[in-house]
Backbone as CSV, one residue per row, in Angstrom:
resi,resn,N_x,N_y,N_z,CA_x,CA_y,CA_z,C_x,C_y,C_z
1,UNK,-0.982,-4.249,22.976,-0.639,-2.996,22.316,-1.817,-2.556,21.452
2,UNK,-2.230,-1.342,21.593,-3.293,-0.758,20.786,-2.688,0.228,19.806
3,UNK,-3.203,0.181,18.594,-2.765,1.123,17.564,-4.000,1.824,17.029
4,UNK,-3.967,3.137,17.014,-5.056,3.920,16.436,-4.623,4.405,15.069
5,UNK,-5.407,4.037,14.063,-5.092,4.415,12.687,-6.291,5.134,12.100
6,UNK,-6.040,6.277,11.507,-7.099,7.001,10.818,-7.090,6.584,9.354
7,UNK,-8.190,5.997,8.909,-8.305,5.501,7.547,-9.116,6.497,6.719
8,UNK,-8.542,6.998,5.626,-9.301,7.932,4.783,-10.537,7.256,4.199
9,UNK,-11.634,7.983,4.124,-12.839,7.470,3.486,-12.647,7.481,1.979
10,UNK,-13.217,6.499,1.328,-13.200,6.434,-0.133,-14.475,7.068,-0.667
11,UNK,-14.344,7.811,-1.743,-15.531,8.319,-2.428,-15.312,8.165,-3.923
12,UNK,-16.367,7.907,-4.654,-16.251,7.741,-6.102,-15.824,9.043,-6.780
13,UNK,-16.045,10.167,-6.109,-15.650,11.466,-6.663,-14.168,11.734,-6.423
14,UNK,-13.713,11.573,-5.163,-12.323,11.874,-4.807,-11.384,10.698,-5.033
15,UNK,-11.924,9.490,-5.120,-11.106,8.312,-5.363,-10.358,7.836,-4.128
16,UNK,-9.315,7.080,-4.369,-8.488,6.497,-3.315,-7.391,7.478,-2.956
17,UNK,-7.159,7.672,-1.681,-6.102,8.587,-1.250,-4.983,7.798,-0.591
18,UNK,-3.838,7.754,-1.259,-2.664,7.126,-0.660,-2.193,8.010,0.490
19,UNK,-2.051,7.435,1.650,-1.619,8.185,2.831,-0.296,7.585,3.304
20,UNK,0.799,8.286,3.009,2.134,7.793,3.348,2.643,8.432,4.632
21,UNK,3.204,7.623,5.510,3.861,8.139,6.711,5.195,8.756,6.294
22,UNK,5.587,9.787,7.002,6.852,10.458,6.718,8.006,9.458,6.841
23,UNK,8.953,9.535,5.917,10.168,8.711,5.906,9.921,7.225,5.637
24,UNK,8.802,6.897,4.992,8.534,5.490,4.695,9.542,4.966,3.672
25,UNK,9.855,3.688,3.782,10.717,3.010,2.811,10.171,1.614,2.576
26,UNK,10.039,1.262,1.303,9.561,-0.062,0.923,10.415,-0.532,-0.249
27,UNK,10.932,-1.734,-0.131,11.724,-2.357,-1.184,11.119,-3.717,-1.496
28,UNK,11.072,-4.078,-2.769,10.580,-5.397,-3.161,11.589,-6.032,-4.107
29,UNK,11.730,-7.345,-3.991,12.657,-8.073,-4.851,12.329,-9.560,-4.810
30,UNK,12.947,-10.320,-5.716,12.826,-11.767,-5.719,14.066,-12.365,-5.078
31,UNK,13.855,-13.339,-4.204,14.973,-14.058,-3.578,14.650,-15.547,-3.667
32,UNK,15.439,-16.256,-4.439,15.216,-17.689,-4.655,13.806,-17.969,-5.155
33,UNK,13.321,-17.098,-6.056,12.008,-17.284,-6.655,10.837,-16.860,-5.787
34,UNK,11.115,-16.222,-4.645,10.070,-15.782,-3.728,10.035,-14.253,-3.697
35,UNK,8.831,-13.691,-3.790,8.646,-12.238,-3.707,8.868,-11.791,-2.263
36,UNK,9.745,-10.805,-2.064,10.046,-10.270,-0.733,9.673,-8.798,-0.699
37,UNK,8.934,-8.407,0.319,8.596,-7.011,0.569,9.274,-6.641,1.879
38,UNK,10.190,-5.693,1.817,10.966,-5.260,2.986,10.620,-3.799,3.249
39,UNK,10.231,-3.478,4.485,9.809,-2.108,4.779,10.207,-1.717,6.201
40,UNK,10.454,-0.410,6.374,10.675,0.091,7.723,9.311,0.271,8.409
41,UNK,9.325,0.698,9.653,8.091,0.858,10.436,7.081,1.740,9.707
42,UNK,7.548,2.875,9.188,6.666,3.817,8.502,6.104,3.210,7.211
43,UNK,6.903,2.422,6.528,6.425,1.759,5.323,5.343,0.739,5.631
44,UNK,5.535,-0.042,6.697,4.537,-1.027,7.096,3.239,-0.357,7.532
45,UNK,3.345,0.738,8.291,2.145,1.459,8.721,1.402,2.049,7.529
46,UNK,2.135,2.569,6.554,1.515,3.121,5.355,0.757,2.043,4.596
47,UNK,1.380,0.890,4.390,0.713,-0.202,3.690,-0.507,-0.693,4.462
48,UNK,-0.401,-0.760,5.787,-1.545,-1.202,6.602,-2.736,-0.268,6.411
49,UNK,-2.492,1.037,6.415,-3.580,1.997,6.210,-4.210,1.834,4.833
50,UNK,-3.373,1.617,3.827,-3.895,1.485,2.473,-4.690,0.189,2.307
51,UNK,-4.239,-0.883,2.928,-4.986,-2.142,2.864,-6.328,-2.014,3.569
52,UNK,-6.351,-1.350,4.706,-7.615,-1.146,5.414,-8.561,-0.261,4.611
53,UNK,-8.015,0.753,3.952,-8.862,1.601,3.108,-9.415,0.784,1.941
54,UNK,-8.575,-0.059,1.335,-9.013,-0.889,0.212,-10.135,-1.845,0.611
55,UNK,-10.189,-2.208,1.887,-11.212,-3.161,2.347,-12.590,-2.526,2.538
56,UNK,-12.698,-1.206,2.423,-13.982,-0.537,2.617,-15.017,-1.036,1.616
57,UNK,-16.250,-1.168,2.088,-17.348,-1.659,1.243,-17.579,-0.776,0.018
58,UNK,-17.296,0.505,0.113,-17.552,1.440,-0.987,-16.593,1.223,-2.164
59,UNK,-15.479,0.583,-1.924,-14.515,0.349,-3.002,-14.931,-0.910,-3.753
60,UNK,-15.140,-0.791,-5.064,-15.656,-1.925,-5.840,-14.629,-3.034,-6.041
61,UNK,-15.129,-4.247,-6.258,-14.263,-5.370,-6.612,-13.514,-5.019,-7.884
62,UNK,-12.288,-5.471,-7.975,-11.469,-5.190,-9.150,-10.635,-3.931,-9.011
63,UNK,-10.973,-3.063,-8.035,-10.170,-1.855,-7.798,-8.785,-2.325,-7.361
64,UNK,-7.750,-1.649,-7.827,-6.402,-2.096,-7.472,-5.477,-0.916,-7.166
65,UNK,-4.437,-1.246,-6.439,-3.391,-0.287,-6.090,-2.107,-0.745,-6.759
66,UNK,-1.443,0.176,-7.438,-0.207,-0.156,-8.149,0.971,0.519,-7.454
67,UNK,1.972,-0.264,-7.146,3.168,0.240,-6.471,4.372,0.020,-7.385
68,UNK,5.192,1.079,-7.548,6.417,0.947,-8.338,7.450,1.945,-7.829
69,UNK,8.636,1.910,-8.415,9.726,2.758,-7.936,9.510,4.241,-8.246
70,UNK,8.528,4.553,-9.075,8.274,5.953,-9.424,7.296,6.631,-8.472
71,UNK,6.543,5.852,-7.689,5.579,6.496,-6.793,5.638,6.008,-5.346
72,UNK,6.349,4.916,-5.051,6.277,4.445,-3.671,7.400,3.520,-3.248
73,UNK,8.069,2.866,-4.175,9.079,1.877,-3.815,10.490,2.416,-4.031
74,UNK,11.440,1.831,-3.343,12.836,2.217,-3.510,13.306,1.822,-4.919
75,UNK,14.380,2.465,-5.377,14.918,2.212,-6.712,15.171,0.725,-6.941
76,UNK,14.897,0.283,-8.145,15.115,-1.076,-8.626,14.235,-2.115,-7.929
77,UNK,13.184,-1.663,-7.254,12.221,-2.595,-6.663,11.326,-3.165,-7.748
78,UNK,10.758,-4.322,-7.506,9.792,-4.918,-8.414,8.434,-4.255,-8.220
79,UNK,7.752,-3.962,-9.308,6.387,-3.446,-9.240,5.480,-4.540,-8.658
80,UNK,4.406,-4.107,-8.003,3.387,-5.061,-7.603,2.042,-4.370,-7.519
81,UNK,0.994,-5.180,-7.604,-0.373,-4.689,-7.580,-1.130,-5.443,-6.509
82,UNK,-1.972,-4.728,-5.768,-2.897,-5.348,-4.823,-4.287,-5.051,-5.346
83,UNK,-5.070,-6.097,-5.595,-6.401,-5.952,-6.177,-7.458,-6.497,-5.218
84,UNK,-8.557,-5.755,-5.112,-9.658,-6.180,-4.259,-10.484,-7.252,-4.969
85,UNK,-10.753,-8.308,-4.273,-11.567,-9.409,-4.787,-13.016,-9.152,-4.476
């Protein structure tokens, strides 16, 4: 199976562009002390694009993406951060 994904370019002027697929859903919670990320197809594709964009050489180490219920996660989800090493 081949998947073609268009990854937005990063620029220090325009910054990081979150690119969400229509109807995405992402929920996060703790279950028996383990962090669980549950997402539909569109949510997984959205996260994949953002992770690939974060991996670009132009994005500096320490740059991070913050996810919470106010901008990307379903209600009562746990916040989480992905940071580039």
